[in-house]
C-alpha positions in Angstrom: -51.9 -62.5 31.2 -50.1 -65.5 32.4 -52.6 -66.2 35.2 -55.5 -65.9 32.9 -53.9 -68.5 30.6 -53.2 -70.9 33.5 -56.7 -70.6 34.7 -58.0 -71.4 31.2 -55.4 -74.3 30.8 -56.6 -75.7 34.3 -60.4 -75.4 33.2 -59.6 -77.4 29.9 -57.7 -80.0 31.9 -60.6 -80.5 34.3 -63.1 -80.5 31.4 -61.0 -83.2 29.7 -60.8 -85.3 33.0 -64.7 -85.1 33.1 -65.0 -86.2 29.6 -62.9 -89.0 30.2 -64.8 -90.0 33.5 -68.0 -89.9 31.5 -66.3 -91.5 28.4 -68.7 -89.4 26.1 -67.2 -88.7 22.8 -69.1 -85.4 22.2 -67.5 -82.1 22.5 -68.4 -80.0 25.4 -69.4 -76.2 24.5 -67.2 -75.0 27.6 -64.3 -76.7 26.2 -64.6 -75.1 22.8 -65.1 -71.7 24.4 -61.9 -72.3 26.6 -60.0 -73.3 23.5 -60.8 -70.2 21.7 -59.9 -68.1 24.6 -56.5 -69.8 25.1 -55.7 -69.2 21.5 -56.6 -65.7 21.8 -54.4 -65.0 24.7 -51.5 -67.0 23.2 -51.8 -64.6 20.1 -52.0 -61.6 22.5 -48.9 -62.9 24.3 -46.9 -63.2 21.0 -47.8 -59.5 20.1 -46.7 -58.2 23.4 -43.3 -60.0 23.0 -43.0 -58.6 19.4 -43.9 -55.1 20.6 -41.3 -55.5 23.5 -38.5 -56.4 21.1 -39.3 -53.7 18.8 -39.2 -51.1 21.7 -35.8 -52.5 22.9 -34.4 -52.1 19.5 -35.6 -48.6 19.2 -34.3 -47.7 22.5 -30.7 -49.0 21.5 -30.6 -47.3 18.2 -31.8 -44.0 19.7 -28.9 -44.3 22.4 -26.5 -45.0 19.8 -27.5 -41.9 17.8 -27.4 -39.8 21.0 -23.8 -40.9 21.6 -22.8 -40.2 18.2 -24.3 -36.7 18.0 -22.8 -35.7 21.4 -19.3 -36.4 19.6 -20.3 -34.2 16.7 -17.8 -32.7 14.3 -15.0 -33.5 16.9 -15.7 -37.1 17.0 -15.7 -37.2 13.1 -12.5 -35.2 12.8 -10.9 -37.6 15.4 -11.7 -40.6 13.6 -10.7 -38.9 10.2 -7.1 -38.1 11.5 -6.9 -41.3 13.3 -7.7 -43.2 10.2 -5.7 -40.7 7.7 -3.4 -38.6 9.9 -0.4 -40.7 8.9 -1.0 -40.1 5.2 -1.8 -36.3 5.8 1.3 -36.0 7.9 3.7 -37.6 5.3 2.1 -35.5 2.4 2.5 -32.3 4.2 6.3 -33.4 5.2 6.9 -34.2 1.4 5.6 -30.7 0.5 7.5 -28.8 3.0 10.7 -30.9 2.3 10.6 -30.2 -1.4 10.0 -26.3 -0.5 13.1 -26.4 1.8 15.4 -28.2 -0.5 14.6 -26.1 -3.6 14.9 -22.9 -1.3 18.4 -24.1 -0.3 19.4 -24.5 -3.8 17.9 -21.1 -4.7 19.8 -19.5 -1.8 23.1 -21.2 -2.9 22.6 -20.0 -6.6 22.1 -16.5 -5.2 25.2 -16.6 -3.0 27.2 -17.8 -6.0 25.7 -15.1 -8.2 26.6 -12.4 -5.6 30.0 -13.8 -5.0 31.0 -13.9 -8.8 29.5 -10.4 -9.1 26.9 -11.4 -11.8 24.1 -8.5 -12.1 20.5 -9.5 -11.8 19.7 -9.4 -15.6 16.5 -10.1 -17.2 17.8 -13.7 -17.9 18.6 -14.4 -14.2 15.1 -12.8 -13.0 13.1 -15.0 -15.6 15.1 -18.1 -14.4 14.5 -17.2 -10.7 10.9 -16.7 -11.3 10.5 -20.1 -13.3 12.4 -21.9 -10.5 9.8 -20.6 -7.8 6.9 -21.8 -10.0 8.7 -25.2 -10.6 9.2 -25.4 -6.8 5.5 -24.9 -6.1 4.5 -27.6 -8.8 7.1 -30.2 -7.9 6.0 -29.8 -4.0 2.4 -30.4 -5.0 3.2 -33.4 -7.1 5.2 -34.7 -4.2 2.1 -34.5 -2.0 0.0 -36.2 -4.6 2.5 -39.0 -4.9 2.2 -39.7 -1.4 -1.5 -40.0 -1.5 -1.3 -42.3 -4.5 1.3 -44.6 -3.0 -0.7 -44.7 0.4 -3.9 -45.6 -1.8 -5.6 -42.9 0.1 -8.0 -41.8 -2.7 -10.1 -39.6 -0.7 -7.3 -37.2 0.3 -6.0 -37.5 -3.3 -9.3 -36.4 -4.7 -9.5 -33.5 -2.3 -6.1 -32.3 -3.3 -7.0 -32.5 -7.0 -10.0 -30.5 -6.4 -8.0 -28.0 -4.6 -5.5 -27.9 -7.4 -8.1 -27.4 -9.9 -9.9 -24.5 -7.8 -6.3 -22.7 -7.3 -5.9 -22.9 -11.1 -9.3 -21.4 -11.7 -8.7 -18.6 -9.3 -5.2 -17.9 -10.9 -7.0 -17.7 -14.4 -9.3 -15.0 -13.0 -6.5 -13.1 -11.4 -4.4 -13.4 -14.4 -4.5 -9.4 -15.2 -3.3 -8.5 -11.9 -0.8 -11.5 -11.8 0.6 -10.5 -15.2 1.6 -6.9 -13.9 3.1 -8.3 -10.8 5.3 -10.5 -13.2 6.2 -7.7 -15.2 7.4 -6.0 -12.2 9.4 -9.0 -10.9 11.1 -9.3 -14.4 12.0 -5.4 -13.8 10.2 -4.5 -16.9 7.5 -2.5 -15.1 6.9 0.9 -14.0 8.9 0.3 -10.9 12.4 -0.9 -11.2 15.2 -2.0 -9.1 17.6 0.7 -7.9 15.3 3.5 -8.6 13.5 6.1 -6.5 9.9 5.8 -5.5 7.6 8.0 -3.6 5.3 6.3 -0.9 2.8 8.7 1.0 5.2 11.7 0.3 8.2 10.0 1.5 11.1 8.8 -1.0 12.4 5.1 -0.9 15.1 3.4 -3.0 13.9 0.0 -4.4 16.8 -2.0 -3.0 15.6 -5.5 -4.1 12.7 -6.1 -6.4 11.2 -9.4 -5.7 7.8 -11.2 -4.6 8.6 -9.1 -1.2 10.4 -6.0 -2.2 13.0 -4.4 0.0 12.7 -0.5 0.3 15.3 1.7 1.9 15.7 5.3 2.9 19.2 5.9 4.2 18.0 9.1 6.0 15.7 7.5 8.3 16.5 5.5 11.5 15.3 1.8 10.7 14.4 3.1 7.1 14.2 -0.3 5.6 10.9 -2.4 5.3 9.5 -5.0 3.1 6.6 -4.6 0.8 4.7 -7.3 -1.2 5.1 -6.7 -4.9 1.4 -6.4 -5.5 1.5 -3.2 -3.5 3.8 -1.6 -6.0 1.2 -2.2 -8.9 0.2 1.3 -10.2 3.2 3.1 -8.9 6.1 4.6 -10.8 9.8 5.1 -10.1 12.6 7.1 -11.5 16.5 7.2 -11.5 17.7 9.1 -8.5 19.7 12.3 -9.1 23.4 12.6 -7.9 23.5 13.7 -4.2 19.6 14.0 -4.1 18.4 14.2 -0.6 16.3 11.4 0.8 14.6 13.6 3.6 14.7 17.1 4.4 16.8 16.4 7.6 19.0 14.1 9.3 19.2 13.2 12.9 20.9 16.0 14.9 20.2 18.7 12.3 18.9 22.1 13.4 15.8 23.3 11.7 13.4 26.3 11.6 9.9 25.2 11.4 6.9 27.1 10.2 6.3 29.1 13.5 9.9 30.4 13.4 10.8 28.0 16.3 14.4 26.7 16.2 14.6 22.9 17.2 17.0 20.0 16.8 16.1 16.7 15.2 16.1 14.0 17.8 14.7 11.1 15.8 13.3 10.4 12.5 11.9 7.0 11.4 9.5 5.7 8.9 6.6 6.7 11.1 7.5 9.7 13.2 9.9 12.7 13.4 10.7 14.4 16.9 12.3 17.6 17.3 13.5 19.2 20.6 12.9 23.1 20.7 15.3 25.5 22.6 14.0 25.0 26.1 13.5 21.3 25.9 10.0 21.0 24.5 9.5 17.9 22.2 7.4 18.2 19.0 6.3 15.2 17.3 5.2 15.0 13.4 4.1 12.3 11.3 7.1 11.4 9.0 4.6 11.6 5.9 3.6 15.2 7.2 6.9 16.7 8.2 8.0 17.8 4.8 4.7 19.8 4.3 5.9 21.9 7.4 8.6 23.2 5.1 11.5 22.8 7.6 14.4 25.2 7.1 17.6 23.1 7.6 20.1 25.4 9.3 23.0 22.8 9.8 24.1 23.2 6.3 24.6 27.0 6.9 21.9 29.9 7.3 21.7 33.6 6.4 20.2 36.2 8.7 18.9 39.5 7.4 18.1 42.5 9.3 16.7 45.8 8.0 16.9 49.3 9.5 16.9 53.0 8.3 18.8 56.0 8.8 17.8 59.8 8.6 18.3 61.5 5.3 20.9 63.8 6.6 23.3 61.1 6.1 22.5 60.7 2.5 26.0 62.0 1.5 27.8 58.9 3.0 24.8 56.4 2.6 26.3 54.6 -0.5 29.9 53.9 0.7 31.0 54.9 4.3 28.0 53.6 6.2 28.0 50.2 4.6 31.7 49.6 4.9 31.9 50.9 8.5 28.7 49.0 9.6 29.8 45.8 7.9 33.1 45.7 9.6 31.6 46.4 13.0 29.0 43.7 12.7 31.5 41.2 11.2 34.0 41.8 14.2 31.1 41.6 16.8 29.9 38.3 15.4 33.5 36.8 15.3 33.7 37.8 19.0 30.4 36.0 19.6 31.2 32.8 17.5 34.8 32.8 16.6 36.3 33.6 13.2 35.3 30.1 12.0 31.7 30.8 12.5 31.2 33.8 10.2 31.1 33.1 6.4 30.4 36.7 5.2 28.7 40.1 6.2 27.2 42.5 3.8 25.5 45.7 4.2 23.5 47.1 1.3 21.3 50.2 0.6 18.1 48.5 -0.5 15.2 51.3 -0.4 14.3 54.9 0.0 11.7 55.1 2.3 9.3 58.0 3.2 11.3 59.1 6.2 14.5 57.0 6.1 17.2 55.4 3.9 16.7 51.7 4.3 19.7 49.4 4.7 19.9 45.6 5.0 22.6 43.8 7.0 23.0 40.1 5.8 25.3 37.7 7.7 26.2 34.2 6.4 26.8 31.8 9.3 28.2 28.3 9.2 26.2 25.2 9.9 28.0 24.1 13.2 26.6 27.3 14.7 22.9 26.5 14.0 22.0 26.3 17.5 23.1 30.0 17.9 20.6 31.1 15.4 18.6 33.4 17.9 21.6 34.6 19.4 23.2 35.8 16.2 19.8 37.5 15.1 19.7 39.4 18.6 23.5 40.1 18.3 23.1 41.6 14.8 20.4 44.1 16.1 22.6 45.1 19.0 25.7 45.8 16.8 23.6 47.9 14.3 22.4 50.2 17.2 25.9 50.2 18.7 27.4 51.2 15.3 24.8 54.0 14.9 25.6 55.3 18.5 29.4 55.2 17.8 29.1 57.1 14.5 26.2 59.3 15.3 24.0 58.0 12.8 20.3 59.0 13.5 17.7 56.3 13.3 14.5 58.5 12.5 11.0 57.9 13.8 8.2 57.0 11.5 7.0 60.3 10.1 3.5 61.4 9.0 3.0 64.7 7.1 -0.5 66.4 7.7 -1.6 68.7 5.2 -4.1 71.5 6.5 -6.7 72.3 4.1 -6.6 76.3 3.3 
């Protein structure tokens, strides 16, 4: 384009020189044609320059947008926290500082109340609840005050919208919240100091608060904290005097459903482990263990054995046999366990069978010998047979009478 323009310009110059040489005033057709061409090429040159500038500007804008999009949300967040991070940090510090100070005041008040022996009455519970609500409000107002002082209207607006949304959600949840407030004031169905059942296991409501402390003194680690909302819909009752908190204690000997004798190794809020005689470990879920109907032998137990004697001993069946047999069994058990192990031994006539007079031997053993349960059971059977041999009491076989049709 530049070469064409140069050639046109040179042609015009030559034309002008020839005209001056001829000194003729009229215009040459060649000159007019070349002038038009020059003007056309100058316009095209200007358009090309404009297109070049436009393309360069579009390229610059496109590269700028690409660099911004590559940063994405991280770049925006970085710029946001760089510009408003100090304001946000100060606001959070103010919010947390108010909570810490108010919490220390509440702890001091609780310590003074406990030291002076002041009970947790309705008035103290209401005051504590209002204090916690006031703590939340004051902490939030402190955060808003920081935004206002720093003239950060954006964060102030965001915090205000958050407060309005929280209030709206609170209104929607008001029925459930009202039940929780009733519990916190110790006016609900669950009250502090009473007994409550959770999944079949009893617990004492040690302290009723936003996070309630539950205690079972019979379980290892039997203390845990439960949000007050989990207590909505439950009921408690006063515990009876000396009421058991679990069927067993650690170290007790029990007889479970399959008549196995076992010692309780551990019992926690989750699991109960027992060790059978011989060393086998059996594990139950704590919530399922009471349904196994364990028979606690450690508080004492009774063993009953039935046997029959021939009807030819009918004359001495009501007095001599019970007296002699009872004395023989009692002496034998005392030899096995010691005199401190046997609480009582009784022998009674309990039934008249088809072929025998049925007696029952009943022995009551103290709980410290619970581990000897099976030994005592076998020893009673041995002593009964020994007494029968000693006194020549006949133990009849089962008999069946067959009648022949005539």
